DSSP file (Angstrom, degrees, kcal/mol; ACC not computed):
  #  RESIDUE AA STRUCTURE BP1 BP2  ACC     N-H-->O    O-->H-N    N-H-->O    O-->H-N    TCO  KAPPA ALPHA  PHI   PSI    X-CA   Y-CA   Z-CA
    1    1 A M              0   0    0      0, 0.0     2,-0.3     0, 0.0     0, 0.0   0.000 360.0 360.0 360.0 132.1  -56.0  -46.0   41.0
    2    2 A A        -     0   0    0      1,-0.0     2,-0.4     2,-0.0     0, 0.0  -0.638 360.0-145.2 -89.7 147.1  -57.1  -44.2   44.1
    3    3 A T        -     0   0    0     -2,-0.3     2,-0.5     2,-0.0    -1,-0.0  -0.852   8.2-144.6-107.7 145.5  -57.9  -40.5   43.8
    4    4 A T        -     0   0    0     -2,-0.4     2,-0.3     2,-0.0    -2,-0.0  -0.946  14.5-168.4-113.9 136.0  -57.2  -38.1   46.6
    5    5 A T        -     0   0    0     -2,-0.5    -2,-0.0     2,-0.0     0, 0.0  -0.876  24.9-115.6-119.1 149.2  -59.5  -35.2   47.4
    6    6 A T        -     0   0    0     -2,-0.3     2,-2.1     1,-0.1     3,-0.3  -0.678  23.1-128.9 -79.2 131.9  -58.9  -32.3   49.6
    7    7 A P     >  +     0   0    0      0, 0.0     4,-2.3     0, 0.0     5,-0.2  -0.472  45.9 159.0 -81.6  75.3  -61.2  -32.2   52.6
    8    8 A S  H  >  +     0   0    0     -2,-2.1     4,-2.5     1,-0.2     5,-0.2   0.869  69.5  52.9 -67.6 -36.0  -62.2  -28.5   51.8
    9    9 A A  H  > S+     0   0    0     -3,-0.3     4,-2.0     1,-0.2    -1,-0.2   0.917 110.6  47.5 -68.0 -38.3  -65.5  -28.8   53.8
   10   10 A A  H  > S+     0   0    0      2,-0.2     4,-2.3     1,-0.2    -2,-0.2   0.884 113.3  48.6 -69.8 -40.1  -63.7  -30.1   56.9
   11   11 A V  H  X S+     0   0    0     -4,-2.3     4,-2.4     2,-0.2     5,-0.2   0.930 110.1  50.6 -65.7 -42.0  -61.0  -27.3   56.6
   12   12 A R  H  X S+     0   0    0     -4,-2.5     4,-2.1     1,-0.2    -2,-0.2   0.902 112.2  47.5 -61.9 -42.3  -63.6  -24.7   56.2
   13   13 A L  H  X S+     0   0    0     -4,-2.0     4,-2.6     2,-0.2    -1,-0.2   0.902 109.8  53.2 -68.8 -36.2  -65.4  -26.0   59.4
   14   14 A D  H  X S+     0   0    0     -4,-2.3     4,-2.2     1,-0.2    -2,-0.2   0.937 111.0  46.4 -65.3 -43.6  -62.1  -26.1   61.3
   15   15 A W  H  X S+     0   0    0     -4,-2.4     4,-2.8     2,-0.2    -1,-0.2   0.877 110.6  52.8 -62.2 -38.2  -61.4  -22.4   60.4
   16   16 A L  H  X S+     0   0    0     -4,-2.1     4,-2.0    -5,-0.2    -2,-0.2   0.910 110.1  49.2 -65.0 -42.0  -65.0  -21.5   61.4
   17   17 A R  H  X S+     0   0    0     -4,-2.6     4,-2.0     2,-0.2    -2,-0.2   0.910 110.6  48.6 -62.0 -44.9  -64.4  -23.2   64.7
   18   18 A V  H  X S+     0   0    0     -4,-2.2     4,-2.1     1,-0.2    -2,-0.2   0.927 113.9  47.6 -62.9 -47.0  -61.1  -21.3   65.3
   19   19 A L  H  X S+     0   0    0     -4,-2.8     4,-2.5     1,-0.2    -1,-0.2   0.848 111.4  50.2 -61.7 -37.2  -62.8  -18.0   64.4
   20   20 A A  H  X S+     0   0    0     -4,-2.0     4,-2.0     2,-0.2    -1,-0.2   0.847 111.8  47.2 -71.9 -36.4  -65.8  -18.8   66.7
   21   21 A I  H  X S+     0   0    0     -4,-2.0     4,-2.4     2,-0.2    -2,-0.2   0.904 112.1  51.0 -71.5 -41.0  -63.5  -19.6   69.7
   22   22 A A  H  X S+     0   0    0     -4,-2.1     4,-2.8     2,-0.2     5,-0.2   0.936 111.1  49.3 -60.4 -49.3  -61.5  -16.4   69.0
   23   23 A A  H  X S+     0   0    0     -4,-2.5     4,-2.4     1,-0.2    -1,-0.2   0.905 112.3  46.4 -58.0 -45.1  -64.7  -14.4   69.0
   24   24 A V  H  X S+     0   0    0     -4,-2.0     4,-2.6     1,-0.2    -1,-0.2   0.900 112.7  50.0 -64.0 -40.3  -65.9  -15.9   72.2
   25   25 A F  H  X S+     0   0    0     -4,-2.4     4,-2.3     1,-0.2    -2,-0.2   0.930 113.3  45.2 -65.9 -42.8  -62.6  -15.4   73.8
   26   26 A L  H  X S+     0   0    0     -4,-2.8     4,-1.3     1,-0.2    -2,-0.2   0.909 113.1  51.9 -69.5 -38.5  -62.4  -11.6   72.7
   27   27 A F  H  X S+     0   0    0     -4,-2.4     4,-0.8    -5,-0.2    -1,-0.2   0.921 113.1  43.9 -61.7 -43.0  -66.1  -11.1   73.8
   28   28 A H  H  < S+     0   0    0     -4,-2.6     3,-0.3     1,-0.2    -1,-0.2   0.820 111.1  53.6 -75.0 -29.4  -65.4  -12.6   77.3
   29   29 A S  H  < S+     0   0    0     -4,-2.3    -1,-0.2     1,-0.2    -2,-0.2   0.706 103.3  57.2 -77.9 -15.6  -62.2  -10.7   77.7
   30   30 A A  H  < S+     0   0    0     -4,-1.3     2,-0.7    -5,-0.2    -1,-0.2   0.750  88.8  88.3 -79.0 -24.3  -63.9   -7.4   77.0
   31   31 A L     <  +     0   0    0     -4,-0.8    -1,-0.0    -3,-0.3    -4,-0.0  -0.676  56.5 178.5 -80.2 113.1  -66.4   -8.0   79.8
   32   32 A R        -     0   0    0     -2,-0.7     2,-0.2     0, 0.0    -3,-0.1  -0.921  22.1-142.5-119.4 103.8  -64.9   -6.6   82.9
   33   33 A P        -     0   0    0      0, 0.0     4,-0.2     0, 0.0    -2,-0.0  -0.512  12.4-165.4 -65.5 128.9  -67.1   -6.9   86.1
   34   34 A T  S    S+     0   0    0     -2,-0.2     3,-0.4     1,-0.1     0, 0.0   0.886  82.4  36.2 -82.3 -45.9  -66.6   -3.7   88.1
   35   35 A G  S    S+     0   0    0      1,-0.2    -1,-0.1     3,-0.0     0, 0.0   0.515 107.5  64.7 -92.3  -3.3  -68.0   -4.7   91.5
   36   36 A L  S    S+     0   0    0      2,-0.1     2,-0.2     0, 0.0    -1,-0.2   0.549  75.3 103.4 -96.3  -5.9  -66.9   -8.4   91.6
   37   37 A A        -     0   0    0     -3,-0.4     2,-0.6    -4,-0.2    -3,-0.0  -0.546  68.7-131.1 -81.8 139.2  -63.1   -7.9   91.7
   38   38 A V        -     0   0    0     -2,-0.2     2,-0.4     2,-0.0    -2,-0.1  -0.796  24.7-147.8 -85.5 123.9  -61.3   -8.4   95.0
   39   39 A K        -     0   0    0     -2,-0.6     3,-0.0     2,-0.0     0, 0.0  -0.794   4.8-150.8-102.9 138.4  -59.1   -5.4   95.7
   40   40 A N        -     0   0    0     -2,-0.4    -2,-0.0     2,-0.1     0, 0.0  -0.882   9.8-146.1-106.9 131.9  -55.8   -5.6   97.5
   41   41 A P  S    S+     0   0    0      0, 0.0     2,-0.4     0, 0.0    -1,-0.1   0.710  79.4  83.4 -73.6 -16.8  -54.7   -2.5   99.4
   42   42 A T        -     0   0    0      2,-0.0     2,-0.3    -3,-0.0    -2,-0.1  -0.725  67.5-162.1 -84.8 130.6  -51.1   -3.1   98.7
   43   43 A T        -     0   0    0     -2,-0.4     3,-0.1     3,-0.0     0, 0.0  -0.825   9.7-148.5-112.6 154.7  -49.9   -1.9   95.3
   44   44 A Y    >>  -     0   0    0     -2,-0.3     4,-0.9     1,-0.1     3,-0.8  -0.981   6.4-151.3-124.4 124.2  -46.8   -2.8   93.4
   45   45 A P  H 3> S+     0   0    0      0, 0.0     4,-0.7     0, 0.0     3,-0.5   0.840  96.1  60.0 -61.2 -33.4  -45.2   -0.2   91.1
   46   46 A A  H 34 S+     0   0    0      1,-0.2     3,-0.4     2,-0.2     4,-0.2   0.835 106.0  47.5 -67.4 -32.4  -43.8   -2.9   88.8
   47   47 A L  H X4 S+     0   0    0     -3,-0.8     3,-1.1     1,-0.2    -1,-0.2   0.654  95.6  72.7 -79.6 -17.9  -47.4   -4.1   88.0
   48   48 A K  H 3< S+     0   0    0     -4,-0.9    -1,-0.2    -3,-0.5    -2,-0.2   0.789  89.7  61.3 -71.6 -25.0  -48.8   -0.7   87.4
   49   49 A S  T 3< S+     0   0    0     -4,-0.7    -1,-0.2    -3,-0.4    -2,-0.2   0.683  85.6  94.3 -72.9 -17.6  -46.8   -0.6   84.0
   50   50 A L  S <  S-     0   0    0     -3,-1.1     2,-0.0    -4,-0.2    -3,-0.0  -0.432  90.9 -99.5 -74.4 151.6  -48.7   -3.6   82.7
   51   51 A P        -     0   0    0      0, 0.0     2,-0.6     0, 0.0    -1,-0.1  -0.401  37.7-113.7 -70.2 148.9  -51.8   -2.9   80.6
   52   52 A R              0   0    0      1,-0.2    -4,-0.0    -4,-0.1    -3,-0.0  -0.733 360.0 360.0 -84.7 121.4  -55.1   -3.2   82.5
   53   53 A W              0   0    0     -2,-0.6    -1,-0.2    -3,-0.0    -3,-0.0   0.492 360.0 360.0 -82.3 360.0  -57.2   -6.1   81.2
């Protein structure tokens, strides 16, 4: 009779990987270079209502 075990260590590592990727994404999205952005002199009122990333 075969016994089945839950891969708890693998599941924990998967969640740790998900949290690490989310942390890296949030960290990099918080970094906003101020002098490296290319600015367009034409502005669009519809885009001003969007949140600034």
